[in-house]
N, C-alpha and C positions, 0 to 999 in steps of 0.2 A: 232608713239605714244606708241605702244607697247613695241617696243625694249627698248627705253630709259625711259619708265614708266612717260611719261609727257603728262599731258591732256591740255596743254596750247593752243594747237590748235584744240581741240575737237569741240567747238562750231562753230568756223569758217568752220570745216570740215563737220560738220552736215548741216549748211547753204547751203554750194556748193553742197553737195551730195543730199540734198533733193529737190534742184533746177534742178537736172540732169534729163536727158532725159530718162534714164534707171529706169523704174518705180519700179522695185524690190528694187534696191539699194536706190532710193528715199524714198521707203515706210520704208525701214529699218532705214534710218536715221532719219524720222519722229517719228518713234517709240522711238528711242534713246532719244527723248526730254522728253518724259514722265517721266522718272526718271533720269535725268541728273546726279544728285548727286551720285547715286549708279553706274552710268556707269564711272563717273570719279575716284571713289574710286576702282573700278575694274581695272583700268588702273593703278593708282598710289600704290597701296599696293601689296606686294609681297605674300598675303595669297592666298592659292591655295586649292581646294578641290579635286585634281586628286588622291592623295592616297585613299581616301575614296571611290572614284567613282571605282577605281581599285578593291577594296574588294567587292563592290556591284556587280560589273560585275561578279566575281569570284563566288559568291554565287548565282547569277541568272543562271549562266551556270551550276552549279551543280544541281540546282533545276530543270532545263530543262533536264539534263540527267537523272534524277531520277523519272521524271513525271510517273505516274502510277505503279511504281515498288514496293515500299515498303513504310513502315510508318516512324515514328518519330525516331525509333532506328537506322535504317540505315542512315538517314539524321545525326543524332549524332555521328555515327561512322565516316561519311565522313569529317564532319566540326570540331569536337572537337578533341584536342589531346588525345592520349591514356592515360589511367589512370592506375597506378600501383596497382593492387590488391595484399595486403598483409596480 
């Protein structure tokens, strides 16, 4: 479904997986029913938040590295591009 961005078989997959003997996958399939339209849209659209998540991950890594060291000035120096003072 994900490779071809087609949600045609989603409902039948959810039904068969929810009836599965594997309780974790059955529970996962059951929770997909709660917002079926959103799940279908996530499969069929090409939109992704991967780039944003990458930036957030980078910012959090910098924050963890600097924890307890200095204040806002050092954080600005690490995150913002240098300014040319003339």
